[in-house]
N, C-alpha and C positions, 0 to 999 in steps of 0.2 A: 504494500500500500504506500501511497505517496502523501506525505503530511506536510502542512505548513503551520508552524507554531507562531503565535502572536503574543507579544508581551506589551502591556499598556503602561508599564513603568518606564522611566528613563533608563538607558543602558547603564548598568552599574559600573563603578570604577573597578571593582574586583568581582567579576561574575562567579569565580570559583568560591567566593565567600557568601554569595547571596542564594537563598534557598530556592526561589523559583528558577533561577538560572541553573542551579545544580540539578533540579528535577527534570527540566527540559533537556539538559545535556545527557542525562541518563536515558531518557526516551529516544533521543536522536542516536545515541550510541547503539542501542538495541534495535531500533525500528527505522532509523533514517529520518529524513526531513530537514527542512530549512527553517530559519528563524527570522522574523521581522519585528521591528518595534513600531507600534502604532502611535506612540507619543512623540510629537514633533518638536517638543520644547527645548531639546538640547541645542538646536541650531536656529529656531524660529526667532525673528527679530522682535516680535511681540508675543506675549503669552497667549497660547492657544488653549481654549477651554476644552474639556474632555469630550463634549458632545461632537466636537469636530475631529477627534483623534482618528487617524487612519485615512482621511480623505486625501491627504498629500501623497499617499501610496496607492490610491485606488486604481490608477491606470496600470501600475506594476502588478497589483494583486489580480486584476482581471486577466492580465497576460499570463501570470503564473498558473491560473486556474485551468488552462488548457491541458496541463500535465499533472493535475492534482486530484486526489480523492477526497481529502478532508482538510478543514481548517480546525485548529485547536487553539482557542483563545484563553489566556490566563489573565485574570484580573482579581484584585483583592476582594472587591465587593460585587454585589449583583447589580451592575449598571448596564442599562440598555444602550449600547453604543450604536448610533444610527448607521455607521458605516457597515455594520454586519448585515443590515438589510440589503445591501448592494451586492453581496457575494452570491455566486451561483452554486458553489459546492456546499455540502453539509457543514454546519458549524457546531463544534463541541465547545462548551464554555465551562472552564474551571473557575469556581469561586474559591480562591485560595485562602482567604482569611475568615471564612465563615459568614453566616447569615445572622444579622441582629434581629431586633424586634420589629423593625420597619419592613412592611410588606413591599417586595420589589414589583416590577412590572411583569406580572405573571403571564399576560397575553403575549408579550415579547418573548419571554423565555420558553413558552410553550411551543413557539414556532421553530425553535432551534432543534437540531438533531438530538442533542443530549446536554444536560447540565450536570456537572460533576462537583461533588463536595467531598471533604475528607473526614467529616465528623458526623456523628449521629444527631447531634443537636440541630445542625443545619438541615440535614436530611428530613428530620421530623417536621421542622417548620415549613419547609418548602412543600412537602406533601400535604400538610394541614391546610396550606393556602391553595391547594388544588393542582400543583405541578406534578405531572405524571412521568415526565421524561428525565427524572433526576436519578443519578447513580452515586453510590458511595465507593470511593477509591481512597483507601488509607495511604498516607504518605509512607515513603520508605527511603532508606539510606544504605550505603555500602558498608555492611557490618564488619567486613574483614579488616577495615581500617582501624578497628578499635579493640582494646583489651582492657581488662580490669587491673588497676594498680591501687592497692589498699592505701588509705591515708587515715590513720586513727584520729579520733577526736582528741583535741588537746586544748591548749591555752588560746588558740585562735580558731575561728570558723571561716573557711575559705570558700568563696562563691565565685563561679564563672558566670558572667552576664552576657547573654546573646541579644540579638535583635537590636543592633545599634540604631540610633535615630538618623533619619534622612533630613529632617528640618529642625530648627531650634524649638518649635512647638512640641516636637516629639520628645524633647528632654523631659517634659512633664508627662505626656500621654504614654510614653513607653517606660516610665518609672525611673529614669536616670536620676531625677531630682530626689525622689523618695529614697533611692538606694544610697545616694551620697549623704542625705540627712540621717539615714539609719546608721551609716558608718560614723558620723559625728557623735551620735548618741551611744554607740557601742564600740569601744576601742578594741574589742576582740574581733570585730568583723574585718575581713580582708576581701576586697573586690578586685577581680580581674575582668576588665571589659575587652571583648573582641570588637575592634572598630573596623570600619570599611572605607577609610580614605575620605570621609566626608565629615566636616565640622570637628576635625581633630584639634584645631587651635582653640575653639570654643570649649571643648571638653577640658583641655589642659588648663585654661583660665579658671574654670569652675573648681577643678581639683585644687589648684593653688590658692584660690580665694578662700576655700573652705578648710585650708591647711590639712589636706588629706593625703599628701604625697607619700607618707609612710604606710597608708592603708589601701591605696588605690593604684592599680597598675592598668595602663591602657596599651593594648597590643594593636598597633596599627600597621600590620604587615601580615603576609600569608605565613601561617605557622602550621605545625603538626598539631591539630586539635587534640588528638589522643594524648600527646605528651603534655599539653596544657591541662587536660582533664585529670591526669595522674596527680597533679599538684593541688586539686581542689576537693572539697567534700561534696559539693552539689552544684547544680546549675539553675539559674533563675531566668525567667522571661516574663515581662510584665506588659500589660496594655490596659488603658483605662476604658476602652471601648472595643467591640469587635471591629474587624476590618483593617487594622493597622499592622498586625503580624499574622503569619500563617496560623491556620487552625491547629496544626501540629508543628510548632517551630522546630527547625532542623537542629538548633542548638540543644534543645531538650531531647530530641531523638539521639543525637550524638552522645549526650550524657548517659542515657539509658543503655546505649550500646557499650559504653565503657563502664557500666555497673555503678554509675553515680546517680543518686536520687535527684528529683527535680522539684522546684518551686514554680508555680504558675498562677497568674491572676485569674479570678473567676470569669472575667470577660472573654478569655481565650478558651475556645471550645475544648481544648485538651484537658482542661480542668476536670471535666466529667470523667475522663479516663483515669486521671490521677486519683480522684475520689473512689472510683470503682476498684482500682488495683492496689492502692496504698503504696505506690512507687515514689511518693513524695508528699508535699503538702500544698494546699490551695491558699493563695493570698486573696482575701475577700475584697480588700480595697487597696488601691495603689497609693499608699502613704507609708511613712517611715514606721509608725507604730505597728501597723499591720504586718509589714515586712519582718520586723523584729519578733512579733508574736509567732509568725509562721516558722521562722528560723529556730526559735526555741522549741516549738512543737516537733520540728524535724529532728533536732538534736536528741530529744527524749525518746524518739522511736527510730533512731538512725539505723541500727543494725537490721531491723526488720525491713525498713524502706530500701536499704541497700541491697538486701537479698532479693527483694521483689524487682527492683530495677534491673538487676542482672538477668533475670528470667524474662522480663517484659521486653527489653530491647531486642533480644534474639528472637523471641516468639512472634512479635507483632509488627515489626517494622523493617522487614527484609526488602531491599530494593527489588529483588527479582519478583517478589509477590506484587509489588506496586506496578512494575512494568507489565506483568501478566494481566493485571486487572485493567489497565489502560488498553491493552491490546484486545481484551474481550469486549470492551465498550466500542472500540473502533470497528471491530468485525461485526458486532451487532448492528451498528449504524449502517455499515455498508450493505449488509444483508437486507435491511429495510428499504434502502433506496434503489436496489436493483430492479 
């Protein structure tokens, strides 16, 4: 089959560090296909609103369709991009960051070949709103890159922080401010942030202003994540609302694959999985006090959470299973349109 993948985000500075780019790279490795970016704002002279995304590529897209079977669009939320109505081949739409309480344009999404989500919460909401062409495809990673390295609890509690912000506003909505405030309040807390080449100077200023240089490390380069995970007790991903990080953040999947428990905010759909499996703790609100409460609760149950994390990572998030699930959806769609 011949696939064309579409991303609506700007091209990342480090695709190898960005979850959607990693997932698409895995699919292209196993199934082939090309990739286009629908967001023109990297080079546009004025800001282009997202209802116009993709129209600058429309002539190219129509030309590519002559040798194409399927379009696969990735977007964080359920947004009805007008350009998708202009495409002639079947469109599969992945809602990568989950579905919130706001009902999307069900009529638009019902006309697509398939809508994909990676969490049960989003699946249930879309089906309750009447969407019938929705499929669950759980995220996956290359598990062979990770192994467990024990780090006993001691005088410090060390956390790896994923899902770095793309905008200054996301310092609040992705919990960076809350984590830095938590570190100020608890001198035992050590934070290692994996950064992505964006807003590095702003982060450095905040750490210096809050006098946290001895508690906070910011890694702004490509690293062996398995090696970094060996030096922490757990990994945390925070979001104040759905739609700004993946439903199953890759940083948390990496952590489970390395046998390290996770902390995740309630707004992220993976929190349901954490509740069900006890592979970590859920942060109910994105603020310093709640972060510290969740860390304390994890420390109290650490041995059990660590044992569950080791089993869960290998059992539930294999990349080969993810690719096979996508391939099943692709073939189901192609059978329907024949």
